[in-house]
C-alpha positions, 0 to 999 in steps of 0.5 A: 442543529450541530453544536458550535464552538460557542456552545462548547465555550458555555458548557466548559465555562471558558472563553472562546479563546480557550476553546480555540487554544484547546482545539489546536493544542496550543500552550498556555491552558491548565490541564483541568481546563483542558479536561473541562473543555474535552468533556464539553466537546464529548457531551455535546458531540461537537464535530470540528469543521477542519475545512473551515478551520483551515480555510481561516488558517489559510492552511493547505495540505501538500502531499508527495506520492513517491512510486516507481516508474515503468511498465508495471501495470499495478503501479500505473494504476495506482499513479492513475488513482492519485491522478484522479484524487488530484482532480477534486483535491483543490476543493479542500486545500489539498495539493498533490505531487507525484514523484516517480523513480526507478523500481528497486532502486534504493539510492534513486529513491533516497535521493528523491526523498531528500529533495522533500522537507517540511518547508514544502511538504505536509506529508509522504506517501512512499512505495519503499525499497529496502535499503540503508539509504532509504531508511535514512532519508525517511528517518530524516523526514520524521525528524523534520516532522514530516508524517510518512506512510508506507504504500504497498510495501513496508519498511519495518525497521523504520518507524513510519507513522502507518503502512497502507496495504495488504497483509503480505504474509497472509497474501503468500499464504492464500496463494499457497492454499489456492495452489495446494488445493488446485493441484489436489494431491499431485506431486512436483515443483512450483516455480516462483517469480518476484520482482526483487527480494529487496522490497518487503511485499515480495519477501513476505509473500514468498515467506507466507507461500513457502510456509504453507507449502512446506507444512500442508503440502509436503509433496510440492517443492518450491524452487529458488526465486526467480528475481526478474525486476517485474520486467516482462521480458526478463520474466518471459526469459527467466521463466521459460528457462526454469520450465525447460530446466524442470520438466516436473513444474506443476504450479507457478506463483508470481508474487510481483508484476511482469504478468505479460511475461508470465503469460508469454512464457506459458503460452503453448505450454501445458495447461496442467500447470496451476498458476496464481498471480497478483494484481487483476489488470487488463492483461491478468483479466484476459488470462483469467478469462482465457484459462491461462491463469487459475487465480489472482490475488488483488488489492484495491489501489484506489482504496490505498490511495484514499487511505493514505490521504485520510491518514495523513491529514488526521495525523496533521489535524490530530483527528481520530480515524474510523476503525476498520476503514483503512484496512486493505483487504486481500481479494481473490478473483477467479474466472467465475467472480471477475467484477 
């Protein structure tokens, strides 16, 4: 049988009320008594039933996910994963709300964050844009003791409770290694496409990519970044102009979204260009199969959503997380290993 609070009280030689105060970190318990209760918990292997405790306290979790709106396939997939979790969240007294904001719009994101407070929100997961207004809004949430998790793109200048996403510098370095090896010693230029240099994930991917190209593939030259707002039409237009202006482009790295525009710009072009992009979607899958794209760097949106929820709940309940469970891994897909 699993040990109970009664077993803990007997082992620690204290009352049930004292055990309850220690478990809920309430004041009025001497430090030596706390140590005795915690030692009893450890020796007995007692695991608290948080669902039952929350039910008894009528505690509900109320979480807000703030994500960009628009046609970005990865963000729509992220939204779908949040919706999927919502379908089963009532069973553990969890309410999830989704707030959508214009992409790369710091003031709009800050305004949405400013509508959230501790009175009706237990925690926030946000795909962040780097701006002073956003940092100030996040700081206000922290002052109100609302835990904050940055999702997919981080804001390092802000002391968030956790970042949930891939290591984007490593992702950029991985893309560069694939690009350099696929090109096999050829010389030429690489076109770089991003959504915006105002989001940390794109900044870090560029930094990692250029580090590896500069050091290990000196015959390759990175062109200035094309900022196309993850907009398919703009990606197609600006990348097409770049390819016209530079006849010696041998590789294209898209570190953001807008892959439909990328594919359109490259259609009919000579295939000796190597193309690396991010996120396995319906469109990039077809492009991999057709040979229009050579490799995809991917992250698991479902894992990120579930991880964000686990981290927020652990922060509220003051419980430990399983080591390694919240690490979001960089996945590489080629035509040969599509799931």
